[in-house]
C-alpha positions in Angstrom: 377.6 50.8 74.0 375.6 47.4 73.3 373.9 47.4 77.5 372.0 50.2 75.4 370.2 48.3 72.9 368.0 46.6 75.3 366.5 49.7 76.2 363.1 50.2 75.2 363.5 53.2 73.3 366.5 52.0 71.5 364.7 49.3 70.4 361.8 51.3 69.2 364.8 53.4 67.1 366.6 50.6 66.2 363.2 48.9 64.4 362.2 52.3 62.4 366.2 52.7 60.9 365.6 48.6 59.8 362.2 49.2 58.3 363.3 52.8 56.5 366.6 51.2 56.1 364.1 48.0 53.8 361.9 50.5 52.2 365.0 52.8 50.5 366.6 49.8 49.4 364.1 48.4 47.3 362.5 51.5 46.1 361.8 52.1 42.9 362.3 48.3 42.5 359.9 46.5 40.2 361.1 42.7 42.0 361.2 44.2 45.0 362.7 41.9 48.1 362.7 39.2 46.4 366.1 40.8 44.4 367.2 39.9 48.7 367.1 36.8 47.2 367.9 36.5 43.6 371.0 37.7 43.7 372.8 35.1 45.6 371.2 32.0 43.6 371.8 34.7 40.2 375.6 34.2 41.4 375.2 31.0 42.6 374.1 30.0 39.1 377.0 31.3 37.4 379.6 30.3 39.2 378.3 26.6 39.7 377.8 26.4 35.4 381.8 28.3 35.3 383.5 26.0 38.1 382.2 23.0 37.4 381.5 22.4 33.7 384.1 24.9 32.2 386.6 24.9 34.7 385.9 21.5 36.4 386.5 22.5 40.4 383.5 21.6 41.6 383.6 18.1 39.8 384.3 15.5 42.5 383.4 17.3 45.6 380.6 16.2 47.6 377.7 18.3 48.3 379.7 21.2 46.0 376.9 22.7 44.7 375.2 22.7 49.0 378.8 24.3 49.7 379.0 26.6 47.3 375.2 27.9 47.7 375.6 28.2 51.2 379.6 30.1 51.1 377.1 32.4 48.7 374.7 33.3 51.0 377.2 33.9 54.1 379.9 35.7 51.5 377.0 38.1 50.5 375.6 39.1 54.4 379.2 40.0 54.9 379.2 42.6 51.8 375.9 43.6 52.4 376.6 44.8 56.1 379.8 46.3 55.9 378.8 47.9 52.3 375.4 49.0 53.4 377.5 50.1 57.2 380.2 52.2 55.2 377.1 54.7 53.8 375.2 54.5 56.8 376.2 57.8 58.7 376.8 60.0 55.8 373.4 58.8 54.5 371.5 59.7 57.7 373.8 63.0 58.1 370.4 65.1 58.1 369.2 62.9 61.0 371.6 63.4 63.3 371.9 67.2 62.5 368.3 67.1 63.8 368.2 64.5 66.4 370.1 63.2 69.1 369.9 59.8 68.7 372.9 57.4 69.9 374.4 57.0 66.5 375.8 53.9 66.7 372.1 52.7 66.2 372.5 53.3 62.8 374.9 50.8 61.6 373.7 47.8 63.8 370.4 48.9 62.3 372.3 48.2 58.5 373.8 44.7 59.9 370.2 43.7 61.3 368.9 44.4 57.6 371.5 42.7 55.7 370.9 39.7 58.7 366.9 39.4 57.6 368.5 38.9 53.9 370.6 36.5 55.6 367.7 35.0 57.6 365.6 34.2 54.1 368.7 33.4 51.8 369.4 30.3 54.3 365.8 29.2 54.1 366.4 28.4 50.5 369.4 27.2 51.5 367.8 24.5 53.4 365.1 23.6 51.3 368.1 22.9 48.0 369.6 20.6 51.3 366.5 19.1 52.7 365.8 18.3 48.8 369.3 17.5 47.4 369.9 13.7 46.5 372.1 12.1 49.5 372.1 14.8 51.6 371.3 15.4 55.1 371.7 17.9 57.3 373.6 16.7 61.2 371.3 16.9 62.9 373.6 16.6 65.9 375.8 19.4 65.3 373.3 22.0 63.5 373.5 23.4 67.1 376.9 24.8 66.2 375.3 27.0 63.2 373.6 30.0 65.5 377.1 30.5 67.1 378.6 30.9 63.6 375.9 32.8 62.4 376.8 35.4 66.1 380.3 35.1 64.8 379.6 36.2 61.0 377.4 38.8 62.4 380.0 39.9 65.6 382.7 40.2 62.1 380.1 42.6 60.2 379.7 44.7 62.6 383.6 44.9 63.3 384.1 45.6 60.1 380.8 48.5 59.7 382.1 50.4 62.5 385.2 50.9 61.3 384.4 51.9 58.1 381.1 53.9 58.8 383.0 56.1 61.1 386.6 56.7 58.4 383.7 56.9 55.6 382.6 60.4 57.2 386.2 61.7 57.0 387.9 59.6 54.6 385.3 58.8 50.8 388.5 57.2 49.9 387.6 54.1 52.1 384.3 53.0 49.7 387.1 52.7 46.7 389.7 50.7 48.7 386.5 48.4 50.8 385.6 47.5 47.3 389.8 46.1 46.3 389.5 44.4 50.1 386.3 42.7 48.9 387.3 41.3 46.4 390.6 40.5 47.3 389.0 38.8 50.2 386.4 36.5 48.2 388.8 35.0 46.2 391.1 34.6 49.5 388.8 32.7 51.2 387.3 29.6 50.2 383.8 30.4 48.7 384.1 29.1 45.1 386.8 26.4 45.8 387.6 23.8 48.1 390.5 24.6 50.8 392.0 21.1 49.6 392.8 22.9 46.4 395.4 24.5 47.9 398.9 22.2 47.2 400.1 24.1 50.3 399.0 23.1 53.8 400.6 26.0 55.7 398.5 28.4 53.1 395.9 26.6 54.1 396.9 27.0 58.1 397.0 30.5 57.6 394.2 31.1 56.0 391.7 29.1 58.2 392.5 31.8 60.6 390.7 33.9 58.5 387.6 34.1 61.0 385.9 34.4 57.4 386.8 31.4 56.3 386.4 29.3 59.6 382.9 30.2 59.8 382.2 29.1 56.4 384.3 25.8 56.5 382.7 25.2 60.2 379.0 25.7 58.6 379.8 23.9 55.6 380.6 20.8 57.9 378.1 21.7 60.0 375.4 22.1 57.4 376.2 19.8 53.7 377.5 17.1 56.5 380.3 16.4 54.0 384.1 16.1 54.5 384.5 20.1 54.6 388.6 21.2 56.3 388.1 22.3 59.5 390.4 24.3 61.7 390.7 20.9 64.1 391.9 18.0 60.5 394.9 21.2 59.5 395.9 21.4 63.3 395.0 18.2 64.3 392.7 19.9 67.6 390.4 22.4 68.2 392.8 24.6 69.8 393.5 26.8 67.5 390.2 28.2 67.2 390.8 30.6 69.9 393.0 32.8 66.9 390.2 33.1 64.6 387.7 34.1 67.6 389.9 35.7 69.6 390.5 38.3 66.2 386.5 38.2 66.1 386.4 40.0 69.6 389.5 42.2 69.3 388.6 43.7 66.5 384.4 44.4 67.9 386.6 46.2 71.1 389.1 48.2 68.9 386.5 49.2 65.8 383.6 50.0 69.0 385.9 52.5 70.3 387.5 54.1 67.4 383.4 54.5 66.2 383.0 56.1 69.5 385.4 58.3 69.6 384.8 59.4 66.0 381.0 60.0 66.2 382.0 62.6 68.3 382.4 65.1 65.6 380.1 63.3 62.7 377.5 66.5 62.9 380.6 68.4 61.5 382.2 66.5 59.4 379.5 65.5 57.4 
């Protein structure tokens, strides 16, 4: 499946699908593409005020604003990629019936489109990092960040493959996924530090979630502030094999599931 993406025909097709997705997403919007930057910034502003001024959770935590903004940006990519992939096959139903195209390119295009927004948002994050007082990029470990982004893309694509294929037949998936996303948002340490959880055993379980592992490692690299990582909780890097294995296993299983279900997409839509 993934080898075929590299062919010239599929690259051109993927490029057209991404362009179309961008046009449709912001069609009729006054601010247009600016919403891709404004949405995470507005969410960040609300959460920052609530958790520092009212709940006072963020006070006393080194580089909390940058950590919160980075977490929101990475989380926003995951939710945008998976939510758009979920409806991608159904939304392209007429195209699938008329033209013979590799169907896996459709959820891949949704993920690529969301990734472009992620890059734009990360530019804003890095500007905040560079101008924040007492904050410096961890230059010696910055090379790790692209690897973490790749891991995040694979996680999002794996979820997208499953959601896109399942939604064709089971429309309840959209409502179930909304609930799951809400649960994940509060389970993954996005708005609160992992150290706030009193039980170390629960911390160890949470950090094995690939999303939590990616966000925590990204914070350690970008904010260059003390952040609980797998090596801190387990006393070594070896347990990182668990979230990485979960990522690889999920993309393997969901791609097989998508390929099998794709044979009847035209009839089921």
